[in-house]
Structure formats: structure tokens, C-alpha cells
N, C-alpha and C positions, 0 to 999 in steps of 0.2 A: 597544466590544467588550472583554471582559476578556482577561487573558493566556492563560488556558486556551482560550477560544474562538478567539483568534488563532492559537494553535498548532494547533488543530483545522483552521483554514482552510489553514494551511501543509501539514499532513498530507494533507489532501484534494488539494491542488494537486500534491503529490509523485506522486500516482497517475497524473497525465497523462504524464510521461516514463516512469514504470515500465511503463505500458501498452504501450510500444514493445518491451519485452523479449520477449514471445511471438513476434514476427516474427523477431527474431534467433535465438531458441531453435529455431524451426522450420527456418529456413534452415540454421543450423549443424548442427542435429541430423540433418537429412537428409543433409547433406554428410558427416558422420562415419559415417553408416550406409553410404554408398557407399564411402568410403575412410577407415577408422578409424585407420590407421597412418601414412600418408604425408602427412596434412594436405593432401590434394588433389594431392600430387605424382604420384600414379598415375592420377588421373582429372581431366580438365578440368572435367567437370560438378561434381564434388565441390568443386574449387577455386573455381569460380564461386559456388556456394551458400555456402561457408564465408566467402569474401571479402565477399559481400553481407551476411551476418549480422554479420561483424566491423565493417562500416561503421557499424552501429548501436552495437555495444558499445564501439568505440574512441572514439566521440563522445558518450558518456553525459553528460559534463560540460556541454557546450553544450546538449544536450537538456534537462538539468535547468534551465538558465537560461531557455530558451525555454518549456518546459512549465510551470514554476512561475509565470513572468510571465503566461502565458496563463491558467492555472488560478486565479490569485488576482485577475485583473482583474474589474472589476465587471460587465462585459457580455460577457466571453469574446471579445474582439476581437483580430484579427490584429495590430493596431498594438502591442498590449502584448507579443505574442510577438516581434515585430521589435525592440522596444526591449530585450527581454531578450538577444537575439542581439547587438545593438550594444553594450550594456553589458558583456557577457562578452568581446567582442573587445577593447574598450578596456582592461579590467582585466587580462586575461591577457597582452596585448601589453606593457603598461607594467611588468608584474611578471615578465616573462620574464628568465632569468638575464642575457642580453646587455644588455637594457634597464636592469636594476638596476645592472649594472656601470658602464654609461655614465652613468646619472643620478647615482649616488653617487660616481663617479670612483674606482672601486676595480678591482683586478685581477679578471678573470673567475673565476679560481680561488678568490678569497676570498668570492665570493657564497655566502650560506648555502644549504645543500642544500634547504631548504624551498621556494625559488623554482623549483627543478626540478620540483616537484610542484604548481605553482600551477594547472595545468589539471586541476581535480578537481571532484567533485560538490559539495563544501562551498562553493566559490566560486560554482559554478553556482546553487546554491540561494540564496545571499546576493544575488547579482546579480538573480535572478528576483524575489525579494521586493521589493527596492528598485525595480525596474522597474515592478512591478505597483502599488506605492504611488504612484509618480509618475504612472502612467497614470490611476489612480483619482482623483487630485486635479487633474490638469491637462489631461485629455483634452477638457474642454469650455471651456477658456479661449479668449477672443476677444482677439486682439491688435489694435493700431492698424491702420487700413486699409492703410498702407504695408507692413505685414508680415502682412496677412490670410492670405496663402497658407500661412503657417506656424502658423496658429491650430489649435486643437483637437488632433486625434490626430497631426497632422504635427509638432506641437511636442514630443511625448513622446520620440521617439528622440533629439532634440537635447538635451533636458534630461537624458536618461539617459546620454548620452555625457559630459556634465559631471559627473554623479553618479559615473560610472565613474572619472573622474580623481580625484575626492575619495576614493572607496573604495580606489583603488590607492595613493594617498598614505598613507592610514591603514594599509593592510595591509603597506606596505613596511617599517613599523616593528613591527607587532604580529603579522604572519603567522608569522614564525619561532617565536614563543612559542606561538601558537595551534596551529601544526602540531606542535610538540613535545609539547604537551598531548594532542592527539588521538592522536598516535602512542603516547604513554605509556599512555593509556587503553586503546587497542586492544591494545597489547602486554601490558598487565597481565592482560587476559582471554586473549589469545592465548597468553601464556606459561603459562597454567594448562592448556593443552592441552584434553583432552576434558572436563575439569571446567568450564573456562571456556565451552566450547561449550554445555554443559548449562545453565549459569547464564544465558547469553545467551538460550537458547530459553525458559527459565522466564519471564524478564521480557518477552520478545517477546509471549507470550500474555497476561500481566498487563496490558500497555499497550493491548491491543485495545479494551477498553471505552471508552477515551477517544481512540482513534485515533492515539496517539502512537507506535505501534510502527514506523511508517515511518521516523521519525527515528533510532530505535535500529538498524533494519535497515541504514540507509545507512552506518553505521560498519563493520559486518561484511560486508555484501554488496557494497559499492562502495568506491571509492578515497578515502574520507575519512580513514582512518587507516592506509592502506597494506595493508589486508587484501584488499579487492577480490575477494571469494570468487566471486561470480557471473560477472563478466567473465573472470576467470582460468580458471574451470572451462569456460566456453563456448569459450574460446580453445584448449582441448584441446592438440593436439600443438604448436601455435605457442607456447602459454604454457610448455610443458615445455622447448621448445628455447630460449626466451628467459630461462628461469630464474625466471619469475614464478609457476610452479605446481609443486607437488610431488605425485607420485602417492601417494594414500593420505591426504593432508592437505588439499589443496585440495578444497573441497566439504563439509568437515566442519561448516560452519555451515548446511548445507542438507539433507544426507542424512537425518538423523534425523526430519525433518518428514514424510517419505513414509509411514512406518508409522502416524503419527498421523492424517494427513489421509485416507489411502486406507483405513485399517482401524480405527484407534482410535475416531475420532468416529462412523463408522457403527455400531460396537459400542455406543457410548453412545446413539445414536439407537434401537437395538433395545431397550436397557434402558429408555429413557424410554417407549417404546411398551408394553412388557410390564408396566410399573408404573402405567400410566394406568388410570383408572377404566373399567370395562367399557363404560359408555354413551358414553365419549369416545374409545374406541380407534380408531374409523373416522376421526374428525377428526384425531387425533394421527398416525395412520398416513400420511395424505396429506401432512402437514408433514414428518415424519421421512424418508419415502421420497425426497421431492424434495430435502431438505437433505442427506441422506446421499449421494445420487447426485452432487450438485454437489461435495461434499467429496471423494468417491472419484475422480471423473472429472477434475475441473478443479482441485481443491485450494482452491476457494472455501469457506471454513469458517464465515463470519460468520452465514449463515442458521441454521446448526445451533447455533453457540456462543451466539448471542443468544437462542435459544429457552429457554436455561436459566440464563445467567449472572446475570440479575437476579432470576429466580424462586428460584434456589438458588446464591447467590454462593460458598458453601463448596465446592460441587461444581465450580465453575469453577476455584477454586484447586487442587483435586485434578487437574483437567485440565491446568493450567499445570505442575504438578509432574511429571506423567506425561510431558508433552512434553519437559521438561528431561531426564528420565531417558532418554527415547528418543534424543534427540540425543547425549547422553553415551555411550550404548551404541554407537550407530552410529559415532561418532568414535573410541571406544576400540578397536573391532574393525576399523576402517578399511573399513567397508561404505559405499561412497561412490556417490552419484548426485547430479545437480544439476538445477536448473530455471531457466527463463527467466521464468516467471510465478508458478507455485506448485507445491507438491509433490503433484500429482495424477497420474493414470494417463498422461495425454498427455505430460507432461514426463518421466516415468520412461521411457516407451518411446523418446522422442527422445534421452535421455541415455545409453542403454545402449551405444551404439557409440562414445561419446566415450572416448578413451584414458585419461582421468582417472577414469572410472567403474570402481571396483574392487569386485568381489564384490557388485554391485548387487542381484543376485537374493536375497541374504541379507536385504535390507530387506523383501522380501515375506514371508519366513519370520518375521522380527521383527514385521512387521505383523500376521500371523495371531495371533501370541502376544498382541500388544497389543489386538487385537480382543476376545479372551477377557478380558484384564485389564480393559479399559474396560467390557465388558458386566457382568462380575460385580462389579467395584468400584462402578460407578454404581448397579447394581440394589441392592446391599447398602446403600449409603449412603442412597439415596432411601428405601428401606423402613425402615431403622433409625431415621432422623431425620425421617421423614414429610415429606420435602421437597416443596414445591409445584411440581414440574416440570410441563410441559405435560400436561394431562389429569388432573392431581391437585389442581387449584385447588378452593377451597371453592365450594359451589354458588352462593353469592351473587356470587362473582367471575365465574361463568360465565354468569350470566343474560343471555340474548339474544345470546350469543356464537356467531357463525357465520362460520367462517374463510373469507376469500376475497372477500366483498363481491361487487360486480358483476364479471362477466367482461369487460365492455367497458372497455378501459383509460381512455378518455375519461370515462366515468361513474365509474370507480373514482377517478380523479384528483379529480373533484368531491366525492366522498364524503370523501376524505382532506382536501381543502381545507376542507370544512365542519367536520370533526372537529377541525381545527386552528384554527378560529375565523374562517375566511374570509380573503379578500384583505386586509381592513382590519387583520388581526392579523399579517400576514406582511410583514416588511421585506425579506427576501431568501430566495429559493428556489434551492437548489443540490443536487447529488447526486454521489456517487462510485459505485463499482461496485455496492455493496449498500445504501447509506444515503441517505435524504433528509437534507440538511444545511440547517437552517432557522434564520433569525434572526427571533424573534417579539417583538411589542410586549409581550405578556402571556402567559406560559407557563401561568398558572393556568386559562385558559379552555379549554385543549385537553382532550380526552377520551381518556385512555390506553386506557380500556376499549373505546371504539369503534374506536380505531386498531388495537388487537389483534384485534378482531372482524373488521376489514376485511382482516386478513392480516399485520399488522406483527408481526415476531418480537420486537421490543423497542423501548423508547423511552428515550433517554438525554438527560437534562437537564444542560447544561453552563453553570454560572453562572445569571444571571437571565434571559437572553434567547436562549440558543442551545440548540437541540433537534436530536437526530438520531433519525430513525425508520428502523428496520432493516427493509427490504423484500426484500432479496435482489436477484437480477438485474433485477427490474422497476424498481428505484429510479430510474435515469436516465430511463426511459420515462415513469414517473409524474410526475417532476419537470418534464419537457418538456411534458406535457399540462397540468399545473397552471399553468405559465407562459402557456399559450395561452388559459386561461379569462379572459374580460374581467373587469376589476375591478368593472364595473357589473352583472354577471350575478347574478340573485337565486338563492340556493342553498336557499331555504326549502323548495322542493319536492323537494330531493334526499333520498332515503330513506337512513337509516343503520341498520345492524343493531342 
């Protein structure tokens, strides 16, 4: 696997722990609706819910270790997740300020400040990756009969604990420098204030095609470089009292996404529909309505973004720039709201009672303006440069195209499998929220035309063997169905559009 493909695998695994954030957002959001001022001090029920949500947020580091180890394991086994947990405990215990002082024989006051921040997502991700690699390599090892009980998956946590010791030894000398570099990077953007927030948002969108935006997000949204925007925002009154959050500032790396995801992209969807060829409008409408609704309601934008990012890459750069401008405006005006999953309607409603949400309703007004901007800019650019957005492709590209394929998921999985060259061409099948993530023996045998005819919004080739097929929310279901299809099953009778 090449480097880009490997980072893709890490990026996909990061979605496992990130997927726990909606639970925290819902619990804490409802808690703040009940008692937005006293952080549960005036309501036992509010305190109960806020504390429950905080249990997730306050332990994101270990969730990253467990989630990444599980997500990168070859067969998604619990033994890998357990190994991630064991490794994290070993590393963070050995690198705690008290342990460092004892091991190095120095005064506790002389311990570098970096070790006070060792319990962070960066370390969690690192331990998760190492744990997964150990699991993938040694989970099938058979030991001598005298040690047979520790063979296979039982061996992995033991090896991970020793790997944790080695990681701790190395980090004891390089972590202060790494931590200093991360803090400097975050502060260099953070020090730019609203402009830095806009720059971050611009690159956030640009990295989506290769799935590396999760790594960038971790610097600004979590506690990799001390910014920790999402947990600090969700902490609300507690974060304010502890001095980890500032009203009007905390949430600046989140707020400006709401106008884009709830309004801007649906405006782009309307422009794409209006500029489609007359004979294709019905087909395009079905795609744009579903994708636009997902973007507005949940903040899941990939089905819509992938519908045009490869057909009209220049238009996608315009979208990234507009996103940066939106985040810059919201940060400059201190119009703040936050999210636990993504910047859709659900998260906006949940965040409105958070004491850190400032003038959140202005994001709706900003969003209405961005709906118009997206619609007219997209429409003008598409028409002016004759961009081949959905429904505007040349006739030969549309031949035989019928979006959706079979409505039966099992049959649809067979159709996708056949279009990808069958089981004999697939080395690995995986999925995240919206994408099939595949490792193929030969990418030249796949039919992008047929994949798109089945409903795929885009096909991304990474290196010589890695392919992503953008399906939207069906991705994980289709991947599961593809795995169930026996390798011996004959797919010659499966009809493709």
C-alpha cells in the first residue's frame, strides 16, 4: 500500500471515534436546553445529561486509541480495540508528569509542560495505528504448545504493551519537540484569528477528495495543538468556568460551516438542477434533492460535493473558497454555534442553548445569503464555462445511464461487485459513512460508467490499487452485503445498467 493509500486508511479509521460525538452532542445539547446558564446547577436532569455527554468528550483520547485500532484492524475484531486501550494506558502512564520525574530522576517542577498534555488525541491516534499493525501481523501467530493459550489474538495485547513501552521511551525524548511544533502550528493559524479560521476551512474542503481532512480537523477541533474547539464548545458553562473556552471565540472553527452545509450547498444543488439538460432534469432532481436534504439536515455533504468535484474541479475550488469566506465572516462577526457531528440542522438546534452559542440565529441569515451566492455563482460558472456537472454530460457519456440500479440492496451489492471486477479483483472491502474504500488488484478493469449508472456520485483512484466509490449513506450497507457474497458465486447473470 502506498503512503497516500495508508493515510486514507488512517483517515477512515478516525471516523470510528468521531462517530461517538453525536451521542455527546445530543446529551449535552438537551442538557443545555434544560439549564443553559447553571450547567445543571439548577436541574438534576440537566446535570445528569451534561455529565453523561461529558463522559464521552472528556475521554476522546482513549476513544481515538480504541477506535483507530479497531478501524484499521484487518477484520474489525475486538481484540484490536482492546490492544489499543492497553497500549494507551501504558504510554500515558509512563509519560505522566509524576512518572517522568521518577524515571528521569528530576524535580516534578522541572518536568516539561508537554507531559501534562500527554493524554491527547495525537497519542491516541499513534497508539491506535501501532496496535492495529501489531494485530494485523500477529493475530494469527501460533506459539509453542506450552504457551498455546497466548497464541493468536491473545498475544496481541501483550505485544502491544511492550510496544507501548518502546513508544513511551521514544516520546519521552521527542514529545516535547513534537508538542511544541503542534502548538506552534495551531497558534500560527489561531494567532491569525478570523483569517486563520477561514484558511483552515478552505483547506478542510480541499482535502475532502482524498479523505485527509480528518487529520487537519483533529488539529483544530480536538486537543492535538491545544485548540480543542469541539470539546471546549460542548463543555459550555463548565469550559467557561475552567477557563478553557471564551465566549465569542470558542466555536469559531465550526460556526461558519452551518451557512455552507445548511444553505450554500443546497443552493448549488438547485443551480446544478436548473442547468441540467431538459431530458436529464428528472434524474438530476432525484440526486440533488436527496443530497441537498442530507446536507441541510445532517451536514453530510459528500454525496453532493462528489457529484461535481470531479466533473467540474474548478467549481469545487470555488466551493472551498466560499467555505473559507463563510467561516471567516462568522468568526469575524462572532456568530457562533457548534456541532458534535456536522454543521446541519440537528446540531444547530442542539447548540442554540449552549452558553457559548453567540448570535447563532445570524448564521441562518448568513446562510440565506450564501444560498443565493452559491446558486447564482454556480449557475453562472456552469453556463459560462460549459462545465459538465450532473445532467450536462455529453450524450456518449450518458449512454445507458440509469441512476440507482436495483432497489434491492443485496442485488445492488452484486451489481457493484461485478462492475468492480468481481471478488477475484478485490483484495479488501471497507467503508466509512459515505464511501466504499477498496483495495483492488487491477483498477483498470473497473467500469466507472457502470458504477455511476448504479448510483455512485464519484470514483476516486488513489495510487495503483486503492479506489473509493462515493455512495452516500448506503456505503456501509453495500459494503456489508458485498462481503456476504461468496467468492465462488457466478456474477455473469447479474445485469448492469
